[in-house]
Steps between C-alpha positions, in 0.01 A plus 500: 500500500180574692205292382194677359151438624273237355154653475319204342527123510288206387505208740259217572231624266496843664641831375661674796527877458670749729232763569670819384227725638630427852871553434727609657315453829381141459618206291174310453452230238173455314377151404346520151313197367315616186488760223265729691731507800794595280295766320391651831860512621603675179221758528587601855876501414589221741681373190642772277776575249455410134712180482368371834143574389565284194644211699216512753240508223653195333479312825145630546392315186670183621337527843154532348547200273630290790200601712241441227555249217178606328486625139422860600784551747758613245285779358396605850862521614592698188218753538546543875871573479500713185259743667716544811754763377483663152837675459771239565532296180672214685164392642341440161824349367518241780131415501506445124809277516366283780151483348640390163713232663199375694262508204717246317368240748144387577342613828642306792819451699712504184378848412571626853848346490582663168389838636718462808802402290457811282454727803823364648676556167392865501631544855837346410517720189445813711763395756755455222393831345561689823852358527578607144346844555722541807813433295405705193376792708801506730736491201318795342493707820864422570592616149304821563683541835176509693537477878194689629166371373144622543227240468121523511242257638629145562661277241692248708437145619156608621406589143671222303642156576873494570678832550229708334522741207620854580639395839690209345774719341510705820563185705767390252675838507498480880650150487776635272574782743405767246189647663498802730134579571145417393229765532158336518196718440219436745259433208162630605227405551586148620864572590658206321835679513494593867353166608631242255812632328648624827412163655683311224802730490536472876497121486766512227720737701489770230548861607179688426275791591127549446384834354156646439396483137512877463867515602627294208517768230684745723758242606554401139542865397758556776717218369437261789385218272707329229215305340133410540422128481141368498306189410206475260151354479454512123729597212339594170644394164654845450670497843254715696481373857215482751620495859385615844348848491770763551754327275439746215592795723827335600578443132442867423727602787771261387478632145529861618805412710652290221539187710406146391143380543509121485211251497548134595262214436467157337398457139169358626409862586518604133161512329552490122123536448508849655660735249558793738440618853184679390330159470593375847203468733580686823347344809313745723483375856271593789529875585494390864869410463586864431283636780661276764838382634583160651526447872786298643447123509121490511428526128250777572524843336441848639325771299710811427265684263160648587212260454354687203832534311511354150814290438639353177716189515666395172734217596738544206628754249680465168857612433575559128784298352697814410549574872641152570878460477497120499267206554674212680363148446621143540574500125720808509467877500303711255678834458357719364148376564295480181278269301787324322691416818188391688419266212857368517460414867177315428668308218787405732253386765310288247825317410574391858 
């Protein structure tokens, strides 16, 4: 079996992060030493993907406490990281867990050590979750006789430790010899599908093709897709899902064509405090991202819209639970997706 990428590692008091803004042209590692460095990497999407954001944020707290043993360092780390990305619930989940573990100790090396232990525990939990998601998702897709999958954005090892979320069942189906083709949408404006998903699928030896975002609905309608499989950044208590902008349109197309629309993600992405998708805060990023396209290898971007053009850049949209065929997690599959089954997954996760 081909080995997935490792996008993040903690070693020698440094968090090493593969800079995803430069992929697929360069594999450059960032050296992050404190909470502000991690927060900056999250904001510019050098580190991205809900589970990976959570893991990085947990380590960010630990880095700050190791750098500064003072009484104010824990609150500073918390505030710095929480402000970095508002939509992915994994960030707040990880920061809270690590901060609570650290707060049980007085300021000093013991507090920093407790934070690092908790951050490592979160990473190991996410690695195990991705393996379980791979198995549960592949079993479901195999039962549905899915061989041609459309996916949006990137939800592989670059977005979560281990095999990823949505790409984990895809990799498992490929390993079982049951996968024919993956269609990866380019995912404007930052092209996570064309740059990152294609990069991962190529390394795994999985047959794939990149399509423009606007081609997806037509291909689905023509019967060239058996299922749509995506990751998630936040799941509300009723099963509504926030994911990369454009996901909602793919769900509508899948519903019209009567093919499965499947979401994959760990239980850490469920936010029981958010009752529905209407309450999810949607991050709006710099309009400059819409007005430009990346240039090869340099990290620079070229403008494609006139200078005076107004651009809107919501980074996510919300797909209602009624459009989702199944939600695949490490604790099993919710099908149909509703408040009762989401609560059941959370209960199962709490018993682990």
